[in-house]
C-alpha positions as CSV (number, residue, x, y, z in Angstrom):
1,X,96.1,75.8,78.1
2,X,96.6,78.2,80.6
3,X,97.9,81.5,79.1
4,X,100.1,83.9,81.1
5,X,101.0,87.7,80.3
6,X,103.5,89.9,81.6
7,X,103.3,93.0,79.9
8,X,106.3,94.4,81.8
9,X,108.9,91.6,82.7
10,X,112.2,91.8,84.2
11,X,115.3,90.3,85.0
12,X,115.4,90.2,88.8
13,X,119.2,90.1,90.1
14,X,119.0,89.4,93.9
15,X,122.2,90.4,96.3
16,X,123.3,89.1,99.4
17,X,125.3,91.4,101.5
18,X,126.3,91.2,104.8
19,X,124.6,95.1,105.5
20,X,124.6,98.3,103.5
21,X,126.7,100.7,104.8
22,X,127.0,104.6,103.5
23,X,130.2,105.4,101.8
24,X,131.9,102.5,102.2
25,X,132.5,99.3,99.7
26,X,129.7,96.8,100.5
27,X,130.9,92.9,99.3
28,X,128.1,90.9,97.5
29,X,128.2,87.5,99.4
30,X,126.0,85.5,96.6
31,X,124.0,86.6,93.7
32,X,121.1,85.2,91.6
33,X,119.5,86.0,88.6
34,X,116.0,85.3,88.1
35,X,113.1,85.8,85.1
36,X,110.8,87.7,86.8
37,X,107.2,89.8,86.5
38,X,104.1,88.5,88.2
39,X,102.8,86.7,84.9
40,X,106.1,84.9,84.5
41,X,105.9,83.6,88.2
42,X,102.7,82.3,88.1
43,X,104.2,80.3,85.2
44,X,107.1,79.4,87.0
45,X,105.1,77.9,89.6
46,X,102.7,76.3,87.4
47,X,105.6,74.2,85.6
48,X,107.3,73.7,89.6
49,X,103.5,72.0,90.3
50,X,103.7,69.8,87.3
51,X,101.6,71.6,85.2
52,X,101.6,73.5,81.3
53,X,101.2,77.0,80.6
54,X,102.4,79.4,78.1
55,X,104.3,82.4,78.7
56,X,103.5,85.8,77.1
57,X,104.7,89.3,77.1
58,X,107.0,91.7,75.4
59,X,110.7,91.6,75.6
60,X,113.5,93.3,74.2
61,X,117.2,93.2,73.8
62,X,120.0,91.0,75.2
63,X,118.3,90.8,78.9
64,X,114.6,89.6,77.0
65,X,117.0,86.9,75.3
66,X,118.2,85.7,79.1
67,X,115.1,86.3,80.5
68,X,113.3,83.8,77.4
69,X,116.0,81.7,77.9
70,X,115.9,81.0,81.6
71,X,112.5,80.1,81.1
72,X,113.0,77.3,78.4
73,X,115.3,76.0,80.5
74,X,113.2,75.8,83.3
75,X,110.7,74.1,80.9
76,X,108.5,77.0,80.7
77,X,106.6,77.6,77.3
78,X,107.1,80.9,76.0
79,X,105.7,82.8,72.8
80,X,107.0,86.6,73.4
81,X,106.6,89.4,71.5
82,X,109.8,90.8,70.1
83,X,110.5,94.9,71.3
84,X,112.7,97.1,69.8
85,X,113.7,98.4,73.7
86,X,115.6,96.5,76.4
87,X,113.9,94.6,79.2
88,X,114.0,95.8,82.4
89,X,116.4,94.7,85.6
90,X,115.3,95.0,88.9
91,X,117.8,94.6,92.2
92,X,117.0,93.2,95.3
93,X,119.2,93.7,98.1
94,X,119.2,91.1,101.3
95,X,120.9,92.3,104.5
96,X,122.3,89.1,105.8
97,X,123.2,91.2,109.6
98,X,119.5,92.6,109.7
99,X,117.3,90.8,107.8
100,X,115.8,93.7,105.9
101,X,115.3,93.6,102.1
102,X,115.5,96.5,99.7
103,X,113.6,96.4,95.8
104,X,115.1,98.6,93.5
105,X,112.6,98.1,90.9
106,X,112.9,99.8,87.2
107,X,110.4,101.4,85.2
108,X,111.1,99.3,82.5
109,X,111.0,100.2,78.3
110,X,108.5,102.1,76.3
111,X,106.2,100.1,74.3
112,X,105.5,101.5,70.6
113,X,101.7,101.7,69.3
114,X,102.7,98.9,66.7
115,X,104.3,96.3,69.4
116,X,100.8,97.2,70.8
117,X,99.2,95.8,68.0
118,X,101.6,92.9,67.2
119,X,100.8,91.7,70.7
120,X,97.1,92.1,70.3
121,X,96.7,89.8,66.9
122,X,99.2,87.3,68.4
123,X,96.6,87.2,71.2
124,X,93.5,87.2,69.0
125,X,94.9,84.0,67.1
126,X,95.0,81.8,70.0
127,X,92.5,79.3,69.9
128,X,93.2,76.7,72.9
129,X,93.0,79.3,75.6
130,X,91.2,77.8,78.3
131,X,92.1,80.1,81.7
132,X,93.8,84.1,81.0
133,X,96.1,85.3,83.8
134,X,96.5,89.0,83.4
135,X,99.0,90.6,86.1
136,X,101.5,93.2,86.4
137,X,102.3,96.5,86.1
138,X,102.1,98.5,82.9
139,X,105.3,99.5,80.9
140,X,105.5,103.2,79.8
141,X,103.3,103.6,76.5
142,X,101.0,101.1,77.6
143,X,97.5,102.1,79.1
144,X,94.8,100.0,81.0
145,X,93.1,100.0,77.8
146,X,95.0,97.2,76.9
147,X,93.8,95.1,79.6
148,X,90.4,95.5,79.0
149,X,90.9,94.6,75.2
150,X,92.8,91.7,76.3
151,X,89.9,91.0,78.7
152,X,87.2,91.2,76.2
153,X,89.5,89.0,73.7
154,X,89.4,86.2,76.4
155,X,86.6,86.0,77.3
156,X,85.7,85.6,73.4
157,X,87.8,82.9,73.7
158,X,85.4,81.5,76.6
159,X,88.3,81.2,78.6
160,X,88.4,82.3,82.4
161,X,89.8,85.4,83.1
162,X,92.2,86.2,86.4
163,X,93.4,89.8,86.5
164,X,95.9,90.8,89.3
165,X,96.7,93.9,89.0
166,X,97.0,97.5,90.9
167,X,96.0,100.8,90.7
168,X,94.5,102.7,87.4
169,X,95.1,99.0,85.9
170,X,93.2,97.3,88.4
171,X,89.9,99.8,88.7
172,X,89.6,101.0,85.3
173,X,90.2,96.8,84.0
174,X,87.0,95.1,86.2
175,X,84.8,97.2,83.9
176,X,85.5,94.7,81.3
177,X,84.6,91.9,83.1
178,X,87.2,89.5,84.3
179,X,86.1,86.3,86.0
180,X,88.3,86.6,89.1
181,X,90.4,89.5,90.7
182,X,93.3,89.2,93.2
183,X,94.2,92.1,95.1
184,X,95.8,92.2,98.3
185,X,94.6,93.3,101.3
186,X,96.0,97.3,100.6
187,X,94.4,97.1,97.0
188,X,91.1,96.3,97.5
189,X,91.0,98.7,100.4
190,X,92.1,101.0,97.9
191,X,89.6,99.9,95.2
192,X,86.7,100.4,97.9
193,X,88.3,103.4,99.0
194,X,88.2,102.6,102.9
195,X,90.5,100.8,105.1
196,X,89.8,97.2,105.4
197,X,90.3,95.3,108.5
198,X,88.1,92.4,109.8
199,X,87.1,89.5,107.7
200,X,83.6,90.7,107.8
201,X,84.8,94.2,106.3
202,X,86.2,92.3,103.5
203,X,83.5,89.9,102.7
204,X,81.5,93.3,102.6
205,X,84.1,94.8,100.2
206,X,84.0,91.5,98.1
207,X,80.2,92.1,97.7
208,X,80.5,95.0,96.4
209,X,82.6,94.1,93.9
210,X,80.1,91.3,92.9
211,X,77.4,94.0,92.0
212,X,79.9,95.7,90.1
213,X,80.1,92.7,88.1
214,X,83.1,90.8,89.7
215,X,82.1,87.1,89.9
216,X,84.9,86.2,92.1
217,X,87.6,87.7,94.5
218,X,90.5,86.2,95.8
219,X,92.1,88.3,98.9
220,X,95.3,87.7,99.8
221,X,96.6,89.1,103.7
222,X,100.4,87.8,104.3
223,X,100.4,85.4,107.5
224,X,96.6,85.7,107.9
225,X,95.8,83.6,105.1
226,X,93.6,83.6,101.7
227,X,89.9,85.0,101.5
228,X,87.8,83.9,98.4
229,X,84.3,84.9,97.3
230,X,82.1,84.1,94.7
231,X,78.2,84.9,95.4
232,X,77.6,82.5,98.8
233,X,80.5,80.5,98.4
234,X,83.2,82.2,100.9
235,X,85.9,80.2,102.2
236,X,89.3,81.4,104.7
237,X,92.4,79.6,104.1
238,X,95.0,79.2,106.9
239,X,98.8,77.9,106.0
240,X,100.8,77.0,109.7
241,X,103.0,79.4,110.7
242,X,106.7,79.4,108.5
243,X,109.9,81.3,108.9
244,X,109.4,84.0,106.6
245,X,112.5,84.8,104.3
246,X,111.2,87.1,101.9
247,X,107.2,87.7,100.4
248,X,108.8,88.5,97.4
249,X,106.6,86.1,94.8
250,X,104.0,85.0,97.2
251,X,100.8,86.5,95.8
252,X,102.2,85.3,92.2
253,X,102.0,82.0,93.5
254,X,98.9,81.9,95.3
255,X,97.5,83.1,92.1
256,X,99.4,80.2,89.8
257,X,97.8,77.5,92.7
258,X,94.6,78.5,92.2
259,X,94.4,78.6,88.4
260,X,96.2,75.4,87.8
261,X,93.4,73.5,90.2
262,X,90.9,75.2,89.0
263,X,92.2,73.9,85.4
264,X,92.1,70.3,86.7
265,X,88.5,70.5,87.8
266,X,88.9,70.5,91.6
267,X,86.3,72.7,94.2
268,X,86.7,76.3,95.0
269,X,87.7,74.8,98.3
270,X,91.0,72.8,97.2
271,X,91.6,75.4,94.9
272,X,91.9,77.8,97.4
273,X,93.6,75.6,99.6
274,X,96.4,75.1,96.9
275,X,96.8,78.9,96.3
276,X,97.4,79.4,100.2
277,X,99.6,76.3,100.3
278,X,101.8,77.5,97.4
279,X,101.9,81.5,98.4
280,X,103.4,80.3,102.0
281,X,105.9,78.0,100.5
282,X,107.2,80.8,98.5
283,X,107.3,83.1,101.2
284,X,109.8,80.7,102.9
285,X,112.4,81.1,100.3
286,X,114.7,83.9,99.8
287,X,115.1,86.3,97.1
288,X,112.8,86.4,94.6
289,X,113.0,82.5,94.3
290,X,109.7,80.6,94.2
291,X,108.4,77.2,96.2
292,X,109.6,74.2,95.8
293,X,106.8,71.4,95.3
294,X,107.9,69.2,98.2
295,X,107.6,72.2,100.4
296,X,103.9,73.2,98.7
297,X,102.7,69.5,99.2
298,X,103.8,69.5,102.8
299,X,102.0,72.4,103.9
300,X,98.8,71.5,101.3
301,X,98.5,69.3,103.8
302,X,98.2,71.4,106.9
303,X,96.1,74.1,105.5
304,X,92.9,74.8,107.1
305,X,89.8,75.8,104.9
306,X,86.7,76.8,106.3
307,X,83.6,78.4,105.0
308,X,82.8,82.3,105.9
């Protein structure tokens, strides 16, 4: 079974307006609310592609119940720990006239020690974990040490552990030995301490991470596609050009495609191919909407994968 962990989930409230105008009333022309958070997005895309996963995490209050209800109604299996404080709500505002998008991300609730303990004890009891995706920001009260402990617990269950994080959550957690990390180009640059531009520079950064104990690195580069490196196996996947509406969730969709294909026993080239198709399909959707299976299948046939 694939398990995804989202420690700081959210309701994403996406608003469409003609244009933001200072000191004037702005009318909302469209509104959609989604269950969000990086791991939750991974589970949603896996479900859309006819796969199965279980979404783990911390939710609280009315917003937490609403988030869980959205997922259950969409067919995503959930196993959340209840917390005392309210799950956050983010705002995404899209200007129709300009195409500009504004993302206002809430900090999220404070998590106390007993809630962390309940999550960890629940995690240790999971017996059917084959793949584990840890992704997203950390809520207040939680340090990167928790990611490290969850990585160790996943590896104790002999699960394949994929980490998709940034900042301290990434730099401090790789020491615990995740099987794969999924930085974008900017996150990878910060991780190795220098600006990366060319494919050769990216592959050299991946080699450095291999030497630091990270077996696999999947790098997302927007329209330039994905680069995957595992020892001597290195691939580049590039999708056909598409009209991009919003890149929100594209990286999470790529993770979903990769881990789903891996769970189905496909070879690494095919895993990277599906990751690229899923991420590209999500970029075509508005706001925080994720990919549709039909779009993924259409793009998948056109993704070019080559060995590097």
